[in-house]
Every structure is written in structure tokens, then in C-alpha cells.
C-alpha positions in Angstrom: 149.4 137.5 235.3 148.1 136.3 238.7 146.8 132.7 238.7 143.0 132.3 238.8 143.3 130.5 242.1 144.6 133.6 243.8 142.1 136.0 242.2 138.6 136.9 243.7 136.2 134.5 242.0 133.7 137.2 241.4 135.8 139.4 239.1 133.9 141.2 236.4 130.5 141.1 238.1 129.4 144.5 239.4 125.7 145.0 240.0 123.6 146.5 242.8 121.2 143.6 243.0 120.4 140.3 241.4 117.5 139.5 239.2 117.6 135.9 240.4 115.7 135.4 243.6 115.2 132.5 246.0 117.5 129.5 245.9 119.3 128.5 242.7 120.4 124.8 242.6 123.3 123.9 240.4 123.8 120.2 239.5 127.3 119.7 238.3 130.1 121.6 240.0 132.6 121.7 237.2 133.8 124.7 235.2 130.5 126.1 234.1 128.4 125.1 237.1 130.9 126.4 239.6 131.4 129.6 237.5 127.7 130.2 237.6 127.8 129.6 241.4 130.6 132.1 241.9 128.7 134.8 240.0 125.5 134.3 241.8 127.1 134.1 245.3 128.7 137.5 244.6 125.3 138.9 244.0 124.0 137.6 247.3 122.0 134.7 245.8 121.6 131.5 247.8 123.3 128.8 245.7 123.1 125.1 246.3 125.6 122.8 244.7 125.2 119.1 243.8 127.6 116.8 242.1 128.1 113.0 241.8 131.8 113.5 242.6 132.2 114.3 246.3 135.7 115.6 245.7 134.6 118.0 243.0 131.6 119.2 245.1 133.8 119.8 248.2 136.3 121.7 246.0 133.6 124.0 244.6 132.2 124.7 248.0 135.7 125.4 249.4 136.2 127.9 246.7 132.9 129.7 247.5 130.8 128.7 244.5 127.8 127.8 246.8 126.8 125.6 249.7 125.9 122.0 250.2 122.3 120.9 249.7 119.9 120.5 252.5 116.7 118.4 252.7 114.5 121.5 253.0 115.9 123.2 249.8 113.1 124.5 247.6 114.9 126.1 244.6 113.2 128.5 242.2 115.7 127.6 239.5 117.7 124.5 238.8 120.7 124.7 236.4 121.9 121.3 235.1 125.6 121.4 234.2 126.5 117.8 233.6 128.1 115.9 230.7 125.9 115.6 227.6 125.4 111.8 227.9 123.6 112.2 231.3 121.9 115.6 230.7 118.5 114.2 229.8 118.5 111.9 232.9 119.4 114.7 235.3 116.8 117.1 233.8 114.1 114.4 234.2 115.2 113.8 237.8 115.3 117.5 238.8 111.9 118.2 237.2 110.4 115.4 239.3 112.2 116.3 242.5 111.4 120.0 242.4 107.9 120.4 241.0 107.9 124.2 241.6 111.2 125.0 240.0 112.2 126.1 236.5 114.8 123.8 235.1 117.4 124.8 232.5 120.6 123.2 231.3 123.9 124.5 229.8 124.7 121.5 227.6 126.4 122.4 224.3 123.9 120.3 222.3 120.2 121.1 222.6 118.2 118.8 220.3 119.4 115.4 221.5 118.4 115.7 225.2 115.1 117.3 224.2 114.4 114.4 221.8 115.1 111.9 224.6 112.9 113.7 227.1 110.0 113.9 224.6 110.3 110.2 223.8 110.0 109.5 227.5 106.8 111.5 227.7 108.2 114.0 230.3 106.2 117.1 231.0 108.6 119.8 229.8 106.5 122.9 230.5 109.0 124.0 233.2 112.1 123.1 231.2 114.0 125.7 229.1 117.2 124.5 227.4 120.0 127.0 227.2 123.7 127.2 226.4 126.3 129.8 227.3 129.0 130.2 224.6 131.8 130.5 227.2 134.4 128.3 228.8 138.1 127.7 229.2 140.6 125.1 228.0 141.0 123.9 231.6 138.0 122.3 233.3 136.8 121.6 236.8 135.9 123.7 239.8 139.4 124.9 240.3 139.3 126.7 237.0 135.9 128.3 237.6 135.5 132.1 237.2 132.5 134.3 237.7 133.4 136.5 234.8 133.7 134.0 232.0 130.1 134.7 230.9 130.5 138.5 230.7 129.7 139.8 227.2 129.2 136.2 225.9 126.1 135.0 224.0 123.8 132.6 225.9 121.3 130.8 223.7 117.8 130.2 225.1 115.6 127.5 223.4 112.0 128.1 224.5 108.9 126.7 222.8 105.2 127.3 222.7 104.7 125.8 226.1 107.1 128.1 227.8 105.5 130.5 230.3 106.7 134.1 230.2 107.3 134.0 233.9 109.6 130.9 233.5 111.4 132.5 230.6 112.0 135.6 232.8 113.7 133.4 235.4 116.2 131.9 232.9 116.8 135.3 231.2 117.3 136.9 234.7 120.1 134.3 235.4 121.7 135.1 232.1 121.6 138.9 232.6 122.9 138.5 236.2 126.0 136.7 234.8 126.6 139.5 232.3 125.8 137.4 229.3 123.6 138.3 226.3 120.5 136.1 225.8 119.8 135.0 222.3 116.7 133.0 221.3 117.1 130.0 218.9 115.3 126.8 218.2 117.2 123.7 219.3 117.8 122.8 215.6 119.2 126.2 214.8 121.4 126.1 217.8 122.9 122.7 217.0 123.6 123.7 213.4 125.2 127.0 214.5 127.5 125.5 217.1 128.5 122.7 214.7 129.9 125.5 212.5 131.4 127.9 215.0 132.5 125.4 217.8 132.3 121.7 217.1 134.0 121.6 213.6 136.7 124.1 214.7 137.5 121.8 217.6 138.0 118.9 215.2 140.1 121.0 212.8 142.3 122.2 215.6 142.7 118.7 216.9 143.5 117.2 213.5 146.1 119.9 212.8 147.7 119.6 216.3 147.8 115.8 215.8 150.3 116.4 213.0 152.7 117.7 215.6 153.0 114.3 217.4 155.5 112.9 215.0 157.0 116.2 213.7 160.7 116.8 214.2 161.7 118.9 217.2 163.4 121.4 214.8 160.1 122.0 213.0 158.2 122.7 216.3 160.8 125.2 217.4 159.7 127.4 214.6 156.1 127.5 215.9 154.8 131.1 216.2 151.6 132.7 217.4 149.7 131.7 214.3 149.9 128.0 214.9 149.3 128.5 218.6 146.1 130.5 217.8 145.0 127.9 215.4 145.5 124.9 217.7 144.7 126.5 221.1 141.5 124.6 221.6 143.2 121.3 220.8 144.0 121.0 224.5 140.3 120.2 225.2 139.2 117.0 227.0 138.6 114.1 224.7 136.1 112.4 226.9 133.8 115.5 226.8 134.2 116.0 223.1 133.3 112.4 222.2 129.9 113.0 223.8 129.4 116.4 222.2 130.3 115.3 218.7 128.3 112.1 219.0 125.2 114.1 220.1 125.5 116.6 217.2 126.9 114.3 214.6 124.6 115.1 211.7 125.3 118.8 211.3 129.0 118.3 212.1 129.3 115.7 209.3 127.5 118.0 206.8 130.1 120.7 207.4 133.0 118.3 207.4 132.0 116.9 204.0 132.0 120.5 202.6 135.3 121.3 204.2 136.8 118.1 202.9 135.8 119.1 199.4 137.3 122.5 199.9 140.6 120.9 201.1 140.6 118.5 198.2 140.2 121.4 195.7 143.1 123.3 197.2 145.3 120.2 197.3 144.5 119.6 193.6 145.4 123.2 192.7 148.7 122.9 194.5 149.7 119.6 192.9 150.5 121.7 189.8 150.7 125.4 190.9 151.6 126.4 187.3 148.4 124.9 185.8 145.8 127.3 184.4 143.6 128.5 187.2 145.6 126.9 190.0 146.9 130.2 191.5 143.4 131.7 191.2 141.9 128.8 193.1 144.4 129.3 196.0 143.9 133.1 196.0 140.1 132.7 196.0 140.4 130.3 199.0 142.4 132.9 201.0 140.2 135.7 199.9 137.1 133.8 201.0 138.7 133.3 204.4 139.3 137.0 204.6 135.6 137.6 203.9 134.5 135.1 206.5 136.7 136.6 209.2 135.2 140.0 208.4 131.8 138.6 209.3 132.8 137.5 212.8 131.5 139.9 215.5 134.4 141.7 217.2 134.4 143.9 220.3 130.9 144.6 221.6 129.5 142.4 218.9 130.5 144.8 216.1 131.5 143.8 212.6 134.2 146.4 212.6 137.6 146.4 210.9 140.7 147.2 213.0 144.3 147.8 212.1 147.2 146.3 213.9 150.4 147.8 215.3 153.1 145.4 216.4 155.3 146.7 219.2 158.5 145.1 220.5 158.3 144.7 224.3 161.4 143.9 226.4 160.9 140.8 228.6 161.2 142.9 231.8 158.7 143.6 234.6 156.5 146.6 234.1 156.9 146.9 230.3 153.4 146.1 229.4 152.1 148.5 232.0 154.3 151.3 230.6 153.1 150.5 227.0 149.4 150.8 228.1 150.2 153.9 230.0 151.8 155.5 226.9 148.8 154.4 224.7 146.5 156.1 227.2 148.5 159.3 227.1 148.2 159.2 223.3 144.4 158.7 223.6 144.6 155.4 221.8 142.0 152.8 222.8 143.2 149.2 222.6 140.5 147.2 220.9 142.3 143.9 221.3 145.8 142.6 222.3 147.8 139.5 221.4 151.2 138.7 222.8 153.8 136.6 221.0 157.0 135.5 222.6 160.1 135.2 220.4 161.9 131.9 221.1 165.4 132.5 222.5 165.0 136.3 222.5 164.6 138.6 225.5 161.6 140.4 224.0 158.1 139.7 222.8 155.7 141.2 220.3 152.5 143.0 221.3 150.0 143.0 218.5 147.7 145.8 219.3 144.4 146.3 217.4 143.2 149.9 217.0 140.8 151.8 214.8 142.2 152.8 211.4 142.1 156.5 212.2 144.6 156.4 215.0 147.3 154.2 213.5 149.6 157.1 212.5 149.2 158.8 215.9 149.8 155.6 217.7 153.0 154.7 215.7 154.5 158.2 215.8 153.7 158.7 219.5 155.1 155.3 220.6 158.3 155.8 218.5 158.7 159.2 220.1 158.5 157.5 223.5 161.3 155.0 222.6 159.2 152.0 221.5 160.3 150.0 218.5 157.5 149.3 216.0 158.0 145.9 214.3 155.2 146.3 211.8 151.7 147.6 211.1 148.9 146.1 209.0 149.5 148.9 206.5 153.1 147.8 205.8 
């Protein structure tokens, strides 16, 4: 795979014209801010970047995410993309500095900055909070990509004061970036992200923290399951301290329930032969199955896929050949996950397909010389 630095920053955005008009000012030229900039620049929008870090700002400009600010800038839209602990301050400043602009922010917590601004008595009629559910493990302008928002949900938190014309400006931005706008109240948003984002971050970090003192021999056994489970544990502690502190109440509510669930499983496993112990463990796994089934998949569908695991030699061109053969078999790949075998010269390609094509997929690949390691029907 080619490194992101070498790729065109506007990958994945393909439209004839932008809904966004005029100048868009982005405050905060990190991952999200610069990514928004790249997408809009590709659509011909005039993008102005601002950041308290001169080095970050110059880097984002050098990569083409926008231009430096001028004294005569009159943005129609301001996007605040700064850390949560200064989000309210920057929103207040931008509202005051640009009285004709709509102001939105992309902070991952919506209620706390809104509460602070209301306590200060700020006129929020031109402010619309929003949050794209998108990102990468690596941060900063160097990691920015125009296509990270494509197909992702983007929450919009409007209220009774929001003018339809202002809402159209923010929704136009979201649609320009290929995301899907979803309306929620700030309270609903914060409860939702506590469940699907903030608590998973803590769980991944706690589990990965167990690896610090683990024997090297144990870690050599790590496969794709543990890597999937702990992938987000590589996130920045400084940012997450702010996020979790700003959304502490709903996060604690979920952690308390999760702690009770963990305690119940631990109690069952203390004596696996006790009456009801195995059922308690089985019910826990089954409930997890049911929960995973509810997660939206490709195109937002709640749809069950089957998996076919193919052994792929560690040689150039093998994945291309595999996809070419799948295309010849008229098998659409719904999802793909690669797992490398430690010390072996091959990897495992776990391909998700619709149930009706599993047999054709397996038989066709075997006829073309591929080795099938397993299927979900085995």
C-alpha cells in the first residue's frame, strides 16, 4: 500500500461542483481540520487555515489543505477543529470576529462546550455543533486525507434558534465531504458516543495495558483478534483525557454496567462446574453475537455476511490476482481483513461475502489454485 504522504490528498471525492460557497475558514489544522481542507480545496472552495501552532499550519498549507489567512477574509462558514478544552473559547472568538459567518465545530463532545457558551451568555443563533464520526489512529496535518469522511455519519446538533439557511450551510459542507448528516440533540449525541466510541477506547486501552508486563513469548502468539480489539489503544492520551473528562457522566454509567457484567463472568468462571456457570458464559457470548448483528455494515445495512479465509503467499501481486479471480467469479467482496502469520511466508485474507455465493466462491477459487483455510460454515 502506498503511504498517505505520496497519495493525492483528494482521493475519494468526485463531484462536479461544491455545495459550499464563498470562503470556508478552518481553525485547527490537525487531522480533521486539514482533512476537511483537502476535500474542499479539491472541489474548488477557497479554504483559509488557522492554527496556534505555526509549524502545524505551515505543514497543512504545504500539503495543500488551504491557504494562510488574510486581513480581508470574510468567511461564510467557520469550522472549529481544536482540542475539546478550548473548543468553547474558539467558538466564542470566531462568532465575535466574523459576525456574518455560520460557525460549527467538530469536537467529539457536544454538550460541554454548549453549556459553557450558554453560561457566558453568548448569542448562539449562528452556531451549530457537529461531529464527524471519522478519524485515524495517527494525528496531525501529515495524516490528513480528504476521503476519511466518505460514507461516515456526521452528527448535527441544531436547536430551535437555528435558521434553515444556516443549517443548509453546515449540511452542505457535510455532503460535500461525502458524509451522511444525522440530527441529534447534544445529550443524545454524548450518550451515543460514550457507548460506541469513548468506552471502547477505554476498554482497548485497558486490555492493551496488560501487554506491558506480559512475557515476550505470550505476545508472539498475538493474532488478528487481539490486534482488532486493541487497534485504537494507540490513540493520543492527551486528547482522550480531555474527551473523557468532558463526557464523564455517560461514560461512567456504561463503565459501571460493564464492570458488573465482567464481575458476573468472573464469578461464573471461578467455578465453571457450578450449576448455571456455563450458561452464564454462553449467554454472555451469545449477547455479544446479538450486539454485533445490530451494528450497521456496508452501506449502513444490518446484513449478515459469511467469511471465506484464503491463504495468500507473501509475494507481490498475489492480492491483485485474488481480487481478479473473485471478479471473474462474479463474487463481490463486502469486506476484507488481512492477517499475517508470524514466521510464515503467507498471510490469511478473510473475505466477507453474501451467504448465497460462498459455495461458488470456494469452488471457483480452489479450481484456480487457491488454498481455502476455512469458511464461517465450517
